[in-house]
N, C-alpha and C positions, 0 to 999 in steps of 0.2 A: 575438434568441433568443425562442422561443415561451414565453409564460408558462404555467405549469401551473395547475391548479385551486387548488393550495395558495398560489401567488403571488397569484392573483386574490382569494381570500377573506382572505388576510392583508392585502391592500389594503383590503378591506371592514372588517376589524377596525380598521385604522388610521383609516379614515374615521369609524367610530363613536367612536373615541377623540378625534379632532379635533373632533367635534360637542360632546363633553363639555368639551373644552378651551375651545371658543368660548363655552360656557355658564358657564364658570368653575368647573365641578365638578372638573376635573383641572387642575393647574398646567401651564403651557406647557412648563416645563423638566423635567417628569417623564420620567425615562429609560424608553425602550421596548425597549432591547436584549434584555431577558430575556423579553419577550412572545413567546409561541410559538403556533403553530397546527399541530395534528397530529391524526391519527386517535385517538379515545379507545381505551383499552386494551380495552374491551368494546364491540364494534360495535353492541350493542343500545342503547347510550347516544346514538348518533347517528353522523354522518359525519365531523364535524370538532369539535375541542375547543380552546378557548383559555384560557390562564391570565391574561389581561389584567387582570381585576378583582383578582386576588390580587397581581400585580406592582405595580399602580398604586394600590392601596388606601392604602398608607402615605403616599406623597406627596400623595394626595388627602384625607388625614385622614378616611378613611371605612372602614366595615366592608366586607370583600370582597364579601359577598353583597349588601349595599346598593348597592355600585358596580356589581355584575353586573346588578342590577335596572335601574339607570340605563342601562347599555349595551344591555340587551335590546331596547328599542323601536327603537334605532338600527340594530341588526343585523337586525331583522325587515324593515327597508326594503330589504335586499339582494336582488338578483335570485335567484330559484330557492331562496331560503331558505324552507322550509315550516314550520319550528319552531325556536324558541330556548328551551333548557331550562337551568336553573341546577342544578348538582349539587354535593354535598359542601361544602367550605369556600368555594366561589366559582367553580368551573369553569363555563364557558359552553359548552354543546354545541349544535351546529348540525345540523339535518337539511336535506338538499338534495333538490330534485326530481330525478327521473331525467334530466330534460333537461340539468341541469348536468353530469352524468357522460357523457351522450351527446356533449355539446359537447367534453368532454375527450377522448373517443374520436376525435373529428374532429381535435383537435390532435395526437394520436398519429399519425394517418394522414398529416397534413400534414408533420409533422417527420420521420417515418421514423426512421432510426437516429440522427438528431440530437435525438430526443426526450430531454429531460433535460439537454441541453447548456445551459450557463449562462455568464454573463459577470461574476459577482461577483468573480472573481479578476483581472479586467482591470487592467493596470498594476502588478501585483505580481510581482516577479521572485523565483522560488523556486529555490534550489540544493538538489538532493536527491542525497546521496552514498550509494551502496549497493554492495554486494558487497565491494569494496576488499580482497579476499583477498591474502595475501602471494604475490608472484609466484614461487612455488617449486614449482609443479606444476599439474596440471589441476584444474579445478573439481570439487569433490566435493559430496555431498549435504548436508554441513554448511554449504555456501555457498548452496544452492539456495533455501531458503525466504526468506532475506533478499533474494536477487536478485529473486524473484517479487514479494514484497511491495513492494520499492522501485520496480520497474517498473510495477506496477499502480497504485501511488500517483501516480507521475509521470504516467501516463495520465489518471487522475482529475483531477489538478490542471490539466493542459492542457485537458481537456474542460470545465472550469469557468472557463476564461479566463486562468489563470495563465501567465506566461512561465517555462517550466521548463528548467533546465539539469540534465542527468543526468550525474553525475560519478563517476569511479572514482579513488580515491587509491591510488597505487602505492607501497607500503612498500618502497622499494628502497635504503634507507640503513642498515638495521640489520644485525645479525650473521647473520640468517637468509639474507641474500643472499650473504654470504661463504661460508656453509655450502653454499649452492647451487653457487657457483663451484667449490668443492673437490669436490663431488659430480660436477659436469660434467667436471672435470679427470680424475677417476677413469675416467669413461666414455670420455674422449678417449684415455687410455692403453689402455683395452680395445679401442678401435677400431683402435689401432695394432698390435694382436696380443698385448698383454700379458694374462696370466691374472691377473685381479684377485681371484678368490675371493669370499668373502662380503663384502658391503658393511660397512665398519667402522661401529660404533655411532656415532650422531650425524650421519651423512650421510644424504641422501635416497636410498632404495633402489629407487625405481620405474623400470620399463623405459622410461618416457616420456623419460628423459634420454639414452637411447642415440642417437637421431637427432642430437642436438646434438653429442655426442661425435664422431660420424662426420663431420659437417659441418666441425668444427674440425680433425679429423685430415686431411681432404682439403685444407683451406686452408693449414694450417701444417706438415703433415708431422710429423716428430718434434722440431720446434724447441723445444717446451715440455715434452717428455717428462720430462727430468731437470732442468729449470730450477728455480731457487728460486721459491718462491711469489710473492715480490714482483715477479717478472718477468711473471707471467701472471694474477694474481688480479683486477686491475681489468678487464683485457680479457675474461677469462672471465665475470666478473660481468655486464658490460654485455651480452655476447652471450647469456648464459643468461637474464637478465631479459627481453631483447627477445624471445627465443624463447618464454619462458613466457607473456608477454603475448599473443603471437599465438595460443598454445594456449588461453588463457583467453577471448580474444575469440571464438574458434571455438566453444568450449563454450557461451558465453553465447548465441551465435547460434542454437544448437540450441533454446534456450528463447525465441527471438525477441527477445532483449535486445541493444540497441545503445546504448552511452553516447555522450554528446556530447563529453565531455572526459576525458582521462586526465592526472592531475596527479602529478608525481614528487616524492617526498620528497627524493630526492637533489638535484634541481634547486632545491627550496625552500632547502636548506642552502647550495648554491652561490650562490644569489642574495642571500644575507644576510637572508632573510625572518625567520629566528628572532631575529637581532639586532634587527631593526626592531620586531618584536613586543615584545621585552623592553624596548626603549627607549620604546615607546608606553606600556606599563604603568608604567614607571618615571616617565615624565613626568606621569602622573596620580597619582603617589604610592602606587602599588599594589605596589611592589617594594622589598625591603629585604634587608640582609645580616643573617642570624641563624642560630640553631640550632633544629632540630626537637626536639620533645619525645621522650624515649626511648620505645621500643616498649612497649606495655602488656604486663603480665605479666612473666615472667622474662626478664631481659636476656641477650642473647647474650654469650659470653665476649669476643668481639672488638669489641663495640660501644663507641664513644667519640664524644662530641659533636664535630661538625665544622661550621664556619661555611659556610653555603650562601647562594646567591642565591634568595630566596623570594618567591613571589607571595602576596599577602594574600587567598587564596581564601576564607578563613573569613568575610571581610566580604561575600561574595557567595553565601552559602548552603552552602559546603562545610564539612566537618567540621574540617579543619585547613588550615594554609597549605601550599603545594606548592612544591617546589624546581624552578626553571627550569634549574639547572645541577647537574651531579654534583660530587663533591669534587675530581675531576681537572680541572674547568673545562669539560668537554664538556657539550653540551646534553642534557637529559633528553628522553625520549619526549614528556612533557607539554609541554615547551617547543616542540618541533616541531609538536605537535598544535595548540597555541594559535596558532602562526604560520600554520598551514594554514587554520584557521578565520577568522583575520583576513583572509587572502587571499580566501577565499570571500565574506566579508561585504562586501568592497569592491565587489562586483558583484551583490549579491543583497539583497533586502529581507527574506527569510525563509530560514533554513537548516534542513534536515532531514537527520539522519544515521540510517541503518539499521544497527544493530549487533547482533552476536551476544551471547548471554547472558554469555559469558565477558568481555565488556567492561563489564558493568553497573557494576562498581566505580569506573569512571572518569567516569561521567556527571556527577556533581556538579562535579568540577573543571573539566571542559570547559565546562559551562554557566556556571560562575563566570567563566572566562577570557573567554568570548564577551560576557558582560554587561559585564565591566570594559573590554574592548577597544573595544566599540561603544557604551558608555555606555547600554546597554539598548535601543538603537535597532533592533537586528537580532535578533529572537527565534530561538532554536534549540530545535528539538524533536528528541529522540533516541528513536527507536523501538527497543525491545529485542526481539529475535527469539529465541524459545526453540527448543530442539533438535528435530530430526526423528529419530524412531526407525524404522529400516527392518525390515520383517518380510516373510516369505514364508509364507503360509498359517499365520500365527501364530508362526512361528519366526524368531528374529533372523537377519538376513542376514549372511553371512560377508563377510570383507574381499575386496577385488578383488586378483587376482594382478598385473594389469597396473600398477596404481597403486602397489602395495607395501604400503599400510596403510589404504586407504579405498575406498569405493564411489564411482566417478566419476559425475558428473552425466550425461555422455554415455552411459554404460551404461544408466542408468535411463530417459533419454529414448528411447533406441533400443528399449527393451523395451516401454514403455507409451505413448509418444508425448508430444509437447510439451504438447498441450492438457490431457491428464489430469494431468500433473505440475503445470502452472500452477494449474489449478483446485483440485487437492487441497491445494496449499500455502496456499490461502486459505480452507479450510473450518473453520478455527479462528482465534480471536484470536491475534495475533502473540505475545502474552506467555504463551500456554498451549502446553505441549508437544504435538507432533503425531505420531501414529503413521501410517506409510505402509506399507500392506500391499499388495504387488504383486498378490496374488490378488484382493483386494477391489477394487483399482483397475481390474482387467480384467474384473470380474464384471458381467454385464448384468442388473442387478436394481435395485429401488428402494432397496436398502441402499447402493448405490454412488452418491454424490451427483453425480459428474460425468456418469455415464451417465443418471441420472434427469432432469437438466436438459437435457442434449443430446437425449435421447429426446423430451422435450416439444417442442423446436424441430423436430426431424425429423418428429414426428407431425403437427404443424401444417402443415408443408410438404407432407406426404403428403395431408392433408385437402384443401388448396387445389388440389393437382394432380388428385386424384380428382374433386373437384367440377367443375373445369374440363373434364375429360374427359366429364362428364355434362351439360355445358352449363349449369352453375350457377356463380354467382360471388358474392363478398361484396356485400351490399346497400349502396346509397348511405346515408351517415350519416343523412340527413334522414328516412329510412324506418325507423330503428331503434327509435324511442321506442315502448314498449309491447310490443316483440317479445322482450325478454330477461326471463327469470324472475329470482327473487330470488337464486338461486345464481349465475347468470351476471352479474348486476349486482354481486355481491360480488367476483367475479373481476375485473371491470372496475375496481372501486374499488381493489383491491389493485394491479393493474398501474399505476394512476394515481399510486401512491406513488413510482414510480421516480425522478422528478426530485428529490423530497424526500430520498430515500435517497442519491442521488448527492451532493447538497449536504452532508448530514450526514457522509458518508464522507470527502469531501474536506476539510471543516473539521476533523474529528477525526483526520485522517491514518490512517484505518482502512479500507482497501479491502475487508477481509473482510465489511463490512456489505453490500456489493453482492452478494457470493456468498450470504450468508445470505438476502437478499431473493430472489435467483434460485431458491434451493431452495424457499422458501415459495411463490413464484409457480408454479413447475413442479408442486409438489404440489397446489396449488389447481386448476391446469389439468387434471392427470390425474384428480383427483377429479370434476371437472365432466364430463370426457369419459366416465369410466367409468359414469356414471349411465345412459348409453345401453345398457350391457350388460344391465341389468335391465328397462329400460323403453324400447322402440323409439321412443317419442314424444320422448325426450330425446336422441336421437342428433343429432350435429352436422348430418349430411347426411340430409335427408328429402326424397326425390323427390316426395312427396305434399304438401309444404308449402314452396313456394319462398320465401315471405316469411320464415318462421322460419329456414330454411337460410341465406338471405342474411345475416340478422342474426347468426347464430351464426358464420358464416364471417368476417364483419367483426370480431367480437370475437376470434376465434382469430388472425386475421392481426395484429391490434394486439398481442395477447399475444406472438405470435412475434417481432414487431419489437422489443418491449421486451426479451425474452430475448436476442435477437441483439445488441442494443445493449449490454446488460450484459456478455455474454460477450466481445464485442469489446473493451470497456473493460478487461477483465481479461487481454487478450492471448490469448483462446481463440477459435478459429474455430468458429462455430456449425455443428452437424451438418446435413447436407443431408437431402433426402427419404429416407424409409425404403425 
């Protein structure tokens, strides 16, 4: 993997620290994990900034500024460092010669779309579970955001060397799939010619169940028309779930999403996995028979204390202990979820769940279960996705007739395209609500972030094409020094942050950071390009100045490559030439 400028100068910071360790100024066992190297918030303060002196001052029994003064001469020995300045309580700011950034441009050119690719996750197996919608109908926009966030995060983790398994948990053991089977039976009777009238309350009303009813009618004739439910429920449930999964997979494919593994809750129960999880917890002393505290506030008239099998969740950060079994002896949803996470933890080093906001209340108990089951050896991160609100020119979008009670993912992708949907789902933090306005997403203006970023890439491809037609080409990297002005150098420095952003996004499990960066980079590119509207001397292509044109084309090409790499990571196809 190609080292970025941040990797190279982080190594220089470590070399400086090593020198002070050798001199006895800093103890050898002083922890460096919290030492960072990043751009200062204010670019006027320099190119790079490190908190090394503040992090190491305590173990060194030193004042942070005094330790910074000791680090300064060591850092001044680094190649291309033109100034080392101490600021505030002990930040150390570095200024680099342009040659350091031109060398980074060369690394961008050499790596191409692999620029930013890393290996720090090598050897770490990550299981990321996302979507996991109940298999009761087509995907709708309530599922879309979690699907995109999960898929983009999986891509990021793979790009940084992790061994990633993308998993979908099929909730096919609950009452909702029995309701699905009854709904399909109704459509089966309809396919046989029966007038079914309005769909009864509680059943799934969508037209998407009609094809399954027709298939079952062709296969079984009227065999199950008047049969008792016990004769057809299991069969219809199996067929309905299988059909819904094919529908879901097809919908996800519209977004370019393909899972590696589909795990069945029904199979989990049949394999005795829940019993095994309960026995594992019991063997560790984390299960007991007891009674829950009564509900807070006014007690329901029918409430009475019942002895239950309880997991000591409160010992692992949860608010209360949680029942693994119901009063009738059947397993709770929590019991099955705990077993499912144990199953995943047996083949992964890190677990990530992408959940909708409606599941936020169960986060603590699942985290408690995973910690207890794995003895804290397999971390679990649960990313909560807030809702998406659909609008059309500012007005809330009405429900879909085909689905019965929601807007399908396929309908949205068909109207605005996969790339626009994926990009827009990442334009805000996952834990913040997102408004998706069809009119804005299709608008070709700088107010539409997906258009603005795609336009930057397309504009760069157009520049390179036009330059080629005029017999001009990007300059060799060695000829660039001194050819880029301050604004162009600032654009190069911004593009060079991409590997750092990739790493931070992967470590934080926040793919939106990449999209935020792409928006900033596109805005900086457009601003640089638009300078030529007022001053012809600042245009990218200048037939009268081949050296300047070549340097600017080389910069544009590198910026375009970074944008293309970031978009591809997010599952978005970069726009071609204008």
